[in-house]
Structure formats: C-alpha cells, structure tokens
N, CA and C atoms as a LAMMPS dump frame, in Angstrom:
ITEM: TIMESTEP
0
ITEM: NUMBER OF ATOMS
309
ITEM: BOX BOUNDS ff ff ff
-5.0000000000000000e+02 5.0000000000000000e+02
-5.0000000000000000e+02 5.0000000000000000e+02
-5.0000000000000000e+02 5.0000000000000000e+02
ITEM: ATOMS id mol type element x y z
1 1 1 N -114.198 461.261 -433.969
2 1 2 C -115.32 460.877 -432.532
3 1 3 C -116.03 459.597 -432.765
4 2 1 N -116.789 459.188 -431.302
5 2 2 C -117.35 458.183 -431.641
6 2 3 C -118.874 458.448 -431.083
7 3 1 N -119.984 458.327 -432.009
8 3 2 C -121.521 458.332 -431.786
9 3 3 C -122.133 457.182 -431.084
10 4 1 N -122.708 456.856 -429.956
11 4 2 C -123.638 455.721 -429.626
12 4 3 C -124.921 455.91 -429.714
13 5 1 N -125.676 454.591 -429.538
14 5 2 C -126.919 455.391 -429.814
15 5 3 C -127.656 453.877 -429.8
16 6 1 N -128.937 454.206 -429.34
17 6 2 C -129.789 452.91 -429.511
18 6 3 C -130.983 452.678 -430.114
19 7 1 N -131.559 451.577 -430.632
20 7 2 C -132.821 451.641 -431.415
21 7 3 C -133.162 450.157 -430.674
22 8 1 N -134.516 450.041 -431.612
23 8 2 C -135.291 448.887 -431.135
24 8 3 C -135.911 447.965 -431.932
25 9 1 N -135.771 446.812 -432.009
26 9 2 C -136.533 445.868 -433.011
27 9 3 C -137.807 445.396 -432.56
28 10 1 N -138.633 445.05 -433.501
29 10 2 C -140.132 444.643 -433.027
30 10 3 C -139.829 442.831 -432.937
31 11 1 N -140.655 442.524 -432.106
32 11 2 C -140.565 441.042 -431.875
33 11 3 C -140.636 440.081 -432.815
34 12 1 N -139.744 439.189 -432.598
35 12 2 C -139.645 438.21 -433.689
36 12 3 C -138.681 438.863 -435.139
37 13 1 N -137.922 439.899 -434.777
38 13 2 C -137.551 440.269 -436.692
39 13 3 C -135.809 440.683 -436.332
40 14 1 N -135.218 439.771 -435.14
41 14 2 C -133.911 439.863 -435.397
42 14 3 C -133.347 439.062 -435.804
43 15 1 N -133.604 438.138 -436.486
44 15 2 C -132.88 437.676 -437.566
45 15 3 C -133.061 437.93 -438.729
46 16 1 N -134.099 438.566 -439.208
47 16 2 C -134.341 439.297 -440.515
48 16 3 C -133.281 440.591 -440.397
49 17 1 N -133.252 441.157 -439.218
50 17 2 C -132.677 442.652 -439.192
51 17 3 C -131.058 442.156 -439.423
52 18 1 N -130.341 441.251 -438.915
53 18 2 C -129.318 440.754 -439.151
54 18 3 C -128.984 440.276 -440.891
55 19 1 N -129.902 439.341 -441.184
56 19 2 C -129.839 438.908 -442.571
57 19 3 C -129.741 440.42 -443.672
58 20 1 N -130.509 441.502 -443.17
59 20 2 C -130.464 442.52 -444.179
60 20 3 C -129.562 443.089 -444.036
61 21 1 N -128.904 443.353 -442.929
62 21 2 C -127.005 444.074 -442.649
63 21 3 C -126.084 443.371 -443.504
64 22 1 N -126.109 441.727 -443.348
65 22 2 C -125.078 440.916 -444.024
66 22 3 C -125.298 440.971 -445.555
67 23 1 N -125.979 441.601 -445.784
68 23 2 C -126.506 442.032 -447.356
69 23 3 C -126.239 443.528 -447.677
70 24 1 N -126.121 443.996 -446.586
71 24 2 C -126.094 445.53 -447.048
72 24 3 C -125.65 446.202 -448.296
73 25 1 N -126.702 446.934 -448.98
74 25 2 C -126.048 447.401 -450.124
75 25 3 C -124.921 448.05 -450.379
76 26 1 N -124.439 447.84 -451.558
77 26 2 C -122.979 448.627 -451.536
78 26 3 C -123.423 450.089 -451.568
79 27 1 N -123.828 450.56 -452.257
80 27 2 C -124.707 451.969 -452.569
81 27 3 C -124.438 452.876 -450.842
82 28 1 N -125.272 451.799 -450.23
83 28 2 C -125.171 452.266 -448.836
84 28 3 C -123.938 452.159 -448.034
85 29 1 N -123.515 451.249 -448.213
86 29 2 C -121.735 450.872 -447.718
87 29 3 C -120.972 452.414 -448.201
88 30 1 N -120.869 452.529 -449.485
89 30 2 C -120.432 453.957 -450.05
90 30 3 C -120.79 455.14 -449.437
91 31 1 N -122.007 455.228 -448.977
92 31 2 C -122.638 456.813 -448.576
93 31 3 C -122.26 456.438 -447.046
94 32 1 N -121.994 455.708 -446.616
95 32 2 C -121.431 455.783 -445.153
96 32 3 C -120.52 456.159 -445.114
97 33 1 N -119.544 455.657 -446.085
98 33 2 C -118.349 456.086 -446.002
99 33 3 C -117.99 457.255 -446.521
100 34 1 N -118.708 457.764 -447.474
101 34 2 C -118.601 459.208 -448.18
102 34 3 C -119.112 460.153 -446.898
103 35 1 N -119.574 459.694 -446.156
104 35 2 C -120.237 460.787 -445.147
105 35 3 C -119.548 460.704 -443.725
106 36 1 N -118.135 459.977 -443.905
107 36 2 C -117.541 460.213 -442.973
108 36 3 C -117.437 458.947 -441.641
109 37 1 N -118.44 457.76 -442.006
110 37 2 C -118.356 456.978 -441.157
111 37 3 C -117.468 455.984 -441.554
112 38 1 N -117.003 455.316 -440.35
113 38 2 C -116.46 454.139 -440.273
114 38 3 C -116.253 453.237 -438.655
115 39 1 N -116.174 451.969 -438.931
116 39 2 C -115.901 451.494 -437.949
117 39 3 C -117.256 451.236 -436.962
118 40 1 N -118.42 450.997 -437.786
119 40 2 C -119.801 450.728 -437.465
120 40 3 C -119.927 449.516 -436.906
121 41 1 N -120.681 449.457 -435.943
122 41 2 C -120.996 448.13 -435.19
123 41 3 C -122.65 448.443 -435.096
124 42 1 N -123.034 447.412 -434.739
125 42 2 C -124.407 447.303 -433.873
126 42 3 C -124.729 445.868 -433.132
127 43 1 N -124.806 446.238 -432.11
128 43 2 C -124.982 444.695 -431.22
129 43 3 C -126.286 444.93 -430.817
130 44 1 N -126.877 443.341 -430.648
131 44 2 C -128.213 443.06 -430.137
132 44 3 C -128.326 442.816 -428.782
133 45 1 N -128.949 443.458 -428.052
134 45 2 C -129.401 442.334 -426.399
135 45 3 C -130.734 441.564 -427.119
136 46 1 N -130.298 440.368 -427.155
137 46 2 C -131.413 439.615 -427.349
138 46 3 C -132.989 439.267 -426.449
139 47 1 N -132.895 440.071 -425.497
140 47 2 C -133.612 439.952 -424.279
141 47 3 C -134.619 441.029 -424.188
142 48 1 N -134.141 441.943 -424.406
143 48 2 C -134.806 443.452 -424.801
144 48 3 C -135.125 443.745 -426.247
145 49 1 N -134.285 443.146 -427.299
146 49 2 C -134.471 443.967 -428.555
147 49 3 C -134.119 445.066 -428.689
148 50 1 N -133.306 445.304 -427.868
149 50 2 C -132.562 446.684 -428.129
150 50 3 C -131.545 446.694 -428.824
151 51 1 N -131.203 447.593 -429.904
152 51 2 C -130.17 447.375 -430.645
153 51 3 C -128.989 448.461 -430.213
154 52 1 N -127.579 448.3 -429.789
155 52 2 C -126.465 448.855 -429.69
156 52 3 C -125.685 449.463 -430.701
157 53 1 N -125.618 451.079 -431.112
158 53 2 C -124.893 450.86 -432.023
159 53 3 C -123.71 451.588 -431.985
160 54 1 N -122.551 451.932 -432.399
161 54 2 C -121.29 452.914 -432.285
162 54 3 C -120.563 453.05 -433.657
163 55 1 N -120.515 454.271 -433.83
164 55 2 C -119.523 454.508 -435.118
165 55 3 C -118.556 455.812 -434.956
166 56 1 N -117.761 455.546 -435.58
167 56 2 C -116.546 456.522 -435.731
168 56 3 C -116.838 457.344 -436.754
169 57 1 N -117.37 458.709 -436.292
170 57 2 C -117.547 459.509 -437.49
171 57 3 C -116.359 460.878 -437.533
172 58 1 N -115.897 461.431 -439.018
173 58 2 C -115.044 462.275 -439.062
174 58 3 C -115.571 463.941 -438.514
175 59 1 N -116.665 463.862 -438.982
176 59 2 C -117.455 465.409 -438.543
177 59 3 C -118.666 465.082 -437.992
178 60 1 N -119.507 465.727 -437.381
179 60 2 C -121.041 465.176 -436.599
180 60 3 C -122.251 465.623 -437.834
181 61 1 N -121.541 467.134 -438.49
182 61 2 C -122.476 467.827 -439.322
183 61 3 C -122.465 466.861 -440.844
184 62 1 N -121.296 466.588 -440.987
185 62 2 C -121.151 465.541 -442.231
186 62 3 C -121.75 464.334 -442.066
187 63 1 N -121.662 463.856 -440.956
188 63 2 C -122.311 462.472 -440.861
189 63 3 C -123.853 462.884 -440.481
190 64 1 N -124.437 464.002 -440.299
191 64 2 C -125.706 464.206 -440.199
192 64 3 C -126.535 464.35 -441.506
193 65 1 N -125.806 464.685 -442.566
194 65 2 C -126.267 464.958 -443.812
195 65 3 C -126.668 463.668 -444.373
196 66 1 N -126.303 462.806 -444.032
197 66 2 C -126.347 461.576 -444.502
198 66 3 C -128.036 461.582 -444.589
199 67 1 N -128.6 461.289 -443.604
200 67 2 C -129.945 461.143 -443.34
201 67 3 C -130.922 461.932 -444.557
202 68 1 N -130.483 462.859 -444.821
203 68 2 C -131.096 463.245 -446.12
204 68 3 C -130.709 463.104 -447.816
205 69 1 N -129.923 462.052 -447.614
206 69 2 C -129.743 461.262 -448.964
207 69 3 C -130.622 460.082 -449.543
208 70 1 N -131.039 460.275 -450.846
209 70 2 C -132.161 459.449 -451.253
210 70 3 C -131.53 457.723 -451.184
211 71 1 N -130.498 457.329 -451.025
212 71 2 C -130.175 456.027 -450.525
213 71 3 C -130.512 455.764 -449.1
214 72 1 N -130.434 456.552 -447.94
215 72 2 C -130.515 456.372 -446.531
216 72 3 C -132.198 456.18 -446.723
217 73 1 N -132.632 457.4 -447.403
218 73 2 C -134.25 457.318 -446.771
219 73 3 C -134.566 455.722 -447.459
220 74 1 N -134.171 455.287 -448.778
221 74 2 C -134.53 453.972 -449.025
222 74 3 C -134.302 452.726 -447.886
223 75 1 N -132.888 453.025 -447.441
224 75 2 C -132.637 452.139 -446.425
225 75 3 C -133.689 452.099 -445.19
226 76 1 N -133.93 452.996 -444.855
227 76 2 C -135.028 453.613 -443.841
228 76 3 C -136.37 453.173 -444.013
229 77 1 N -136.989 453.075 -445.495
230 77 2 C -137.95 452.311 -445.955
231 77 3 C -137.994 450.973 -445.614
232 78 1 N -136.786 450.566 -446.126
233 78 2 C -136.533 449.003 -446.393
234 78 3 C -136.928 448.393 -445.002
235 79 1 N -136.075 449.198 -443.921
236 79 2 C -135.867 448.304 -442.56
237 79 3 C -137.341 448.851 -441.529
238 80 1 N -138.209 449.641 -442.16
239 80 2 C -139.126 450.06 -440.866
240 80 3 C -140.165 449.063 -440.708
241 81 1 N -140.182 447.957 -441.354
242 81 2 C -140.996 447.164 -441.073
243 81 3 C -140.495 445.881 -440.184
244 82 1 N -139.571 445.974 -439.85
245 82 2 C -138.975 445.634 -438.473
246 82 3 C -138.185 445.678 -437.352
247 83 1 N -138.386 447.374 -437.354
248 83 2 C -137.863 448.268 -436.179
249 83 3 C -138.757 449.185 -435.621
250 84 1 N -138.3 449.773 -434.707
251 84 2 C -139.779 450.993 -434.351
252 84 3 C -138.725 452.283 -434.901
253 85 1 N -139.764 453.183 -435.67
254 85 2 C -139.642 453.942 -436.427
255 85 3 C -140.416 455.197 -436.212
256 86 1 N -139.899 456.427 -436.78
257 86 2 C -140.351 457.509 -436.727
258 86 3 C -141.366 457.783 -438.038
259 87 1 N -142.538 458.704 -437.734
260 87 2 C -143.294 458.753 -439.201
261 87 3 C -142.56 458.837 -440.576
262 88 1 N -141.266 459.356 -440.347
263 88 2 C -140.842 459.164 -441.65
264 88 3 C -140.194 457.95 -442.224
265 89 1 N -140.053 457.104 -441.154
266 89 2 C -139.7 455.741 -441.279
267 89 3 C -138.095 455.802 -441.03
268 90 1 N -137.52 456.914 -440.161
269 90 2 C -135.872 457.017 -439.755
270 90 3 C -136.227 456.037 -438.531
271 91 1 N -135.14 455.193 -438.242
272 91 2 C -135.437 454.71 -436.613
273 91 3 C -135.659 455.667 -435.615
274 92 1 N -136.339 455.038 -434.663
275 92 2 C -136.144 455.814 -433.35
276 92 3 C -134.978 455.354 -432.738
277 93 1 N -134.339 456.824 -432.64
278 93 2 C -132.731 456.594 -431.855
279 93 3 C -132.311 457.424 -431.02
280 94 1 N -131.808 456.72 -429.795
281 94 2 C -131.559 457.465 -428.357
282 94 3 C -130.313 457.613 -428.519
283 95 1 N -129.234 458.643 -428.467
284 95 2 C -128.148 458.811 -428.391
285 95 3 C -127.837 458.446 -426.976
286 96 1 N -126.395 457.816 -427.267
287 96 2 C -126.121 457.384 -425.726
288 96 3 C -124.667 458.182 -425.082
289 97 1 N -125.021 458.529 -424.06
290 97 2 C -123.352 458.846 -423.489
291 97 3 C -122.402 458.324 -423.173
292 98 1 N -121.282 458.398 -423.979
293 98 2 C -120.205 457.731 -424.043
294 98 3 C -119.347 458.524 -422.308
295 99 1 N -119.126 457.256 -421.681
296 99 2 C -118.26 457.315 -420.502
297 99 3 C -117.114 456.809 -420.376
298 100 1 N -116.562 455.93 -421.333
299 100 2 C -115.4 455.319 -421.416
300 100 3 C -114.85 454.75 -422.348
301 101 1 N -113.787 454.901 -423.184
302 101 2 C -113.253 454.684 -424.456
303 101 3 C -112.004 454.25 -424.023
304 102 1 N -111.286 453.107 -424.896
305 102 2 C -109.92 452.8 -424.722
306 102 3 C -109.418 452.574 -426.098
307 103 1 N -108.434 453.259 -426.551
308 103 2 C -107.551 452.542 -427.623
309 103 3 C -106.621 451.844 -427.848
C-alpha cells in the first residue's frame, strides 16, 4: 500500500530540511524499515514550502506504530524547529488521496 501526505516547512528552512534528511540517522532508517516502510520519497514545492511524501508500507497499523518509538520521537524533536508541527512535535501531516498509480 502506498501512503501519500503533505507537510509544510517554515520559511528559509528548505536547505536545512534537505541537509538533515541527507544525513538521516541509521537508527531512523532501520526503524522505518522495521515498521514496513519502503520507497520513501519526499518532494518540495519551493514556491509554497509544501512537502509531498509517499511511502510504501506493508501494513498501516505496523507503520503507525513507528510514531510511538523513542527514535521517531527524537527525530520529530530534531525537526520541530524547521517545519509546522503539533504540540508533541509531530509534523502537521495531511493525508492525500491517491487517484492514480502506475507500476
């Protein structure tokens, strides 16, 4: 199953967002894979600062469980200063409806 979503960066933070993801911690990579996430892509609309993400997951419940792991919470805290977040530092994320997919 492919999940799609959008998030938003704060002004002036695009380069830092990209830098941090280029240096993604190995333990975060491992957690994503351990929770069934594969083929994770995030794209940026530079005009609006909206991030569009897609990820292939094996099971939605298994993927959702990643949110409660210590490494994921640490990542959210690390990213909270450069993007729109909820009170718990999770990114404000809006799910997107998939209307077309081609293998």
